[in-house]
C-alpha positions as a Markdown table, in Angstrom:
| # | Residue | x | y | z |
|---|---|---|---|---|
| 1 | Met | 90.5 | 52.3 | 76.0 |
| 2 | Asp | 87.4 | 53.7 | 74.4 |
| 3 | Ser | 86.6 | 57.4 | 74.3 |
| 4 | Phe | 84.0 | 57.3 | 77.1 |
| 5 | Trp | 86.6 | 56.1 | 79.6 |
| 6 | Leu | 89.2 | 58.6 | 78.3 |
| 7 | Lys | 86.7 | 61.5 | 78.7 |
| 8 | Phe | 85.7 | 60.2 | 82.1 |
| 9 | Leu | 89.4 | 60.0 | 83.2 |
| 10 | Asp | 90.0 | 63.5 | 81.8 |
| 11 | Ala | 87.2 | 64.9 | 83.9 |
| 12 | Phe | 88.3 | 62.9 | 86.9 |
| 13 | Phe | 91.8 | 64.3 | 86.7 |
| 14 | Ile | 90.6 | 67.8 | 86.3 |
| 15 | Ile | 88.4 | 67.5 | 89.5 |
| 16 | Phe | 90.8 | 65.4 | 91.5 |
| 17 | His | 94.0 | 67.3 | 90.7 |
| 18 | Ser | 92.3 | 70.7 | 91.3 |
| 19 | Leu | 90.9 | 69.6 | 94.6 |
| 20 | Phe | 94.2 | 68.1 | 95.6 |
| 21 | Thr | 95.9 | 71.3 | 94.8 |
| 22 | Leu | 93.3 | 73.4 | 96.6 |
| 23 | Phe | 93.7 | 71.1 | 99.6 |
| 24 | Asn | 97.5 | 71.5 | 99.5 |
| 25 | Ile | 96.9 | 75.3 | 99.7 |
| 26 | Thr | 94.3 | 75.3 | 102.4 |
| 27 | Gly | 94.4 | 72.0 | 104.4 |
| 28 | Trp | 96.6 | 73.4 | 107.1 |
| 29 | Val | 93.9 | 75.8 | 108.2 |
| 30 | Trp | 91.6 | 73.3 | 110.0 |
| 31 | Lys | 93.0 | 71.3 | 112.9 |
| 32 | Lys | 91.0 | 68.2 | 111.8 |
| 33 | Thr | 92.7 | 68.1 | 108.4 |
| 34 | Arg | 96.3 | 69.0 | 109.4 |
| 35 | Lys | 97.6 | 65.4 | 109.6 |
| 36 | Ile | 96.3 | 64.4 | 106.2 |
| 37 | His | 97.4 | 67.7 | 104.9 |
| 38 | Leu | 101.0 | 67.0 | 106.1 |
| 39 | Ile | 100.8 | 63.7 | 104.3 |
| 40 | Thr | 99.6 | 65.2 | 101.0 |
| 41 | Met | 102.3 | 67.9 | 101.2 |
| 42 | Ile | 105.0 | 65.2 | 101.7 |
| 43 | Ile | 103.6 | 63.2 | 98.8 |
| 44 | Thr | 103.7 | 66.3 | 96.6 |
| 45 | Leu | 107.2 | 67.1 | 97.7 |
| 46 | Leu | 108.4 | 63.6 | 97.1 |
| 47 | Ser | 106.9 | 63.6 | 93.6 |
| 48 | Trp | 108.6 | 66.9 | 92.8 |
| 49 | Thr | 112.0 | 65.9 | 94.2 |
| 50 | Val | 112.5 | 62.2 | 94.4 |
| 51 | Ala | 110.6 | 61.2 | 91.3 |
| 52 | Gly | 112.0 | 64.4 | 89.8 |
| 53 | Ile | 115.5 | 62.8 | 89.9 |
| 54 | Trp | 114.3 | 60.5 | 87.1 |
| 55 | Tyr | 111.6 | 62.6 | 85.4 |
| 56 | Gly | 112.8 | 66.2 | 86.0 |
| 57 | Leu | 112.5 | 68.5 | 89.0 |
| 58 | Gly | 108.9 | 69.4 | 89.7 |
| 59 | Tyr | 107.5 | 66.1 | 88.2 |
| 60 | Cys | 103.9 | 65.5 | 89.1 |
| 61 | Phe | 102.3 | 62.1 | 88.8 |
| 62 | Cys | 98.8 | 63.6 | 88.3 |
| 63 | Thr | 99.9 | 65.9 | 85.6 |
| 64 | Asp | 101.8 | 63.1 | 83.8 |
| 65 | Trp | 98.9 | 60.7 | 83.9 |
| 66 | His | 96.4 | 63.4 | 82.9 |
| 67 | Trp | 98.5 | 64.5 | 80.0 |
| 68 | Gln | 98.7 | 60.9 | 78.8 |
| 69 | Ile | 94.9 | 60.7 | 78.8 |
| 70 | Lys | 94.6 | 64.1 | 77.0 |
| 71 | Thr | 97.1 | 62.9 | 74.4 |
| 72 | Lys | 95.1 | 59.7 | 73.8 |
| 73 | Leu | 92.0 | 62.0 | 73.3 |
| 74 | Gly | 94.0 | 64.0 | 70.7 |
| 75 | Glu | 94.4 | 67.0 | 72.9 |
| 76 | Ile | 98.1 | 67.6 | 73.3 |
| 77 | Pro | 98.8 | 69.9 | 76.2 |
| 78 | Asp | 100.9 | 72.9 | 75.3 |
| 79 | Thr | 102.4 | 73.2 | 78.8 |
| 80 | His | 104.1 | 71.0 | 81.4 |
| 81 | Ser | 102.4 | 72.9 | 84.1 |
| 82 | Tyr | 99.0 | 71.9 | 85.5 |
| 83 | Ile | 98.6 | 75.4 | 87.0 |
| 84 | Val | 99.2 | 77.1 | 83.6 |
| 85 | Tyr | 96.7 | 74.7 | 82.1 |
| 86 | Leu | 94.1 | 75.3 | 84.8 |
| 87 | Ile | 94.3 | 79.1 | 84.7 |
| 88 | Lys | 94.1 | 79.0 | 80.9 |
| 89 | Glu | 91.1 | 76.7 | 80.9 |
| 90 | Thr | 89.2 | 78.6 | 83.6 |
| 91 | Thr | 90.0 | 82.2 | 82.6 |
| 92 | Gly | 91.4 | 82.1 | 79.1 |
| 93 | Ile | 94.6 | 83.7 | 80.3 |
| 94 | Lys | 97.9 | 82.0 | 79.5 |
| 95 | Ile | 100.5 | 82.9 | 82.2 |
| 96 | Ser | 104.1 | 82.1 | 81.8 |
| 97 | Glu | 105.4 | 78.8 | 83.0 |
| 98 | Thr | 108.1 | 80.5 | 84.9 |
| 99 | Leu | 105.6 | 82.7 | 86.8 |
| 100 | Ala | 103.5 | 79.6 | 87.5 |
| 101 | Asp | 106.4 | 77.6 | 88.7 |
| 102 | Ile | 107.8 | 80.3 | 91.0 |
| 103 | Ser | 104.4 | 81.1 | 92.4 |
| 104 | Thr | 103.6 | 77.5 | 93.0 |
| 105 | Leu | 106.9 | 77.0 | 94.7 |
| 106 | Ile | 106.4 | 80.0 | 97.0 |
| 107 | Val | 102.9 | 79.1 | 97.9 |
| 108 | Phe | 103.9 | 75.4 | 98.5 |
| 109 | Thr | 106.8 | 76.4 | 100.7 |
| 110 | Ile | 104.7 | 78.7 | 102.8 |
| 111 | Cys | 102.0 | 76.0 | 103.2 |
| 112 | Leu | 104.6 | 73.3 | 104.0 |
| 113 | Ile | 106.1 | 75.5 | 106.7 |
| 114 | Leu | 102.7 | 76.3 | 108.2 |
| 115 | Thr | 101.6 | 72.6 | 108.2 |
| 116 | Ile | 104.8 | 71.5 | 109.8 |
| 117 | Leu | 104.7 | 74.2 | 112.5 |
| 118 | Leu | 101.0 | 73.6 | 113.2 |
| 119 | Asn | 101.3 | 69.8 | 113.3 |
| 120 | Ile | 104.2 | 70.2 | 115.8 |
| 121 | Lys | 102.0 | 72.6 | 117.9 |
| 122 | Asp | 99.1 | 70.2 | 117.8 |
| 123 | Phe | 101.3 | 67.3 | 118.7 |
| 124 | Lys | 102.8 | 69.1 | 121.7 |
| 125 | Lys | 99.4 | 70.3 | 122.9 |
| 126 | Asn | 98.0 | 66.7 | 122.6 |
| 127 | Asp | 101.0 | 65.3 | 124.3 |
| 128 | His | 100.7 | 67.8 | 127.1 |
| 129 | Thr | 97.0 | 67.0 | 127.5 |
| 130 | Arg | 97.7 | 63.3 | 127.7 |
| 131 | Ser | 100.5 | 63.8 | 130.2 |
| 132 | Ser | 98.3 | 65.9 | 132.5 |
| 133 | Thr | 95.4 | 63.4 | 132.5 |
| 134 | Lys | 97.8 | 60.6 | 133.6 |
| 135 | Ser | 98.9 | 62.6 | 136.7 |
């Protein structure tokens, strides 16, 4: 693959992975995005756990593919964590991987609980609305 496409894919992964992460943090807020948010959270959870059985707990497809692109560009990432990488690239500050992993897990767990509870609430409200219109 030539360098143009590698650089394009590198930029794509920075944008896509950052937006995906931001959506995982905020997607539960808006009722219109809650169903897709639940799906992205489940995909993330499955990547971290089920794929993690073979590749290590916390495995992320996006990070793995992005790091493969960066390696082909001659930029070998010095961390396994996309969050550590992103913070270092945007602020110049290198935080510890342990801090990033624990913070990520806490924020993810809170967002997962919120999206599950709000999706259940929305489902019950919609189900109640459908039931009352049939009467």
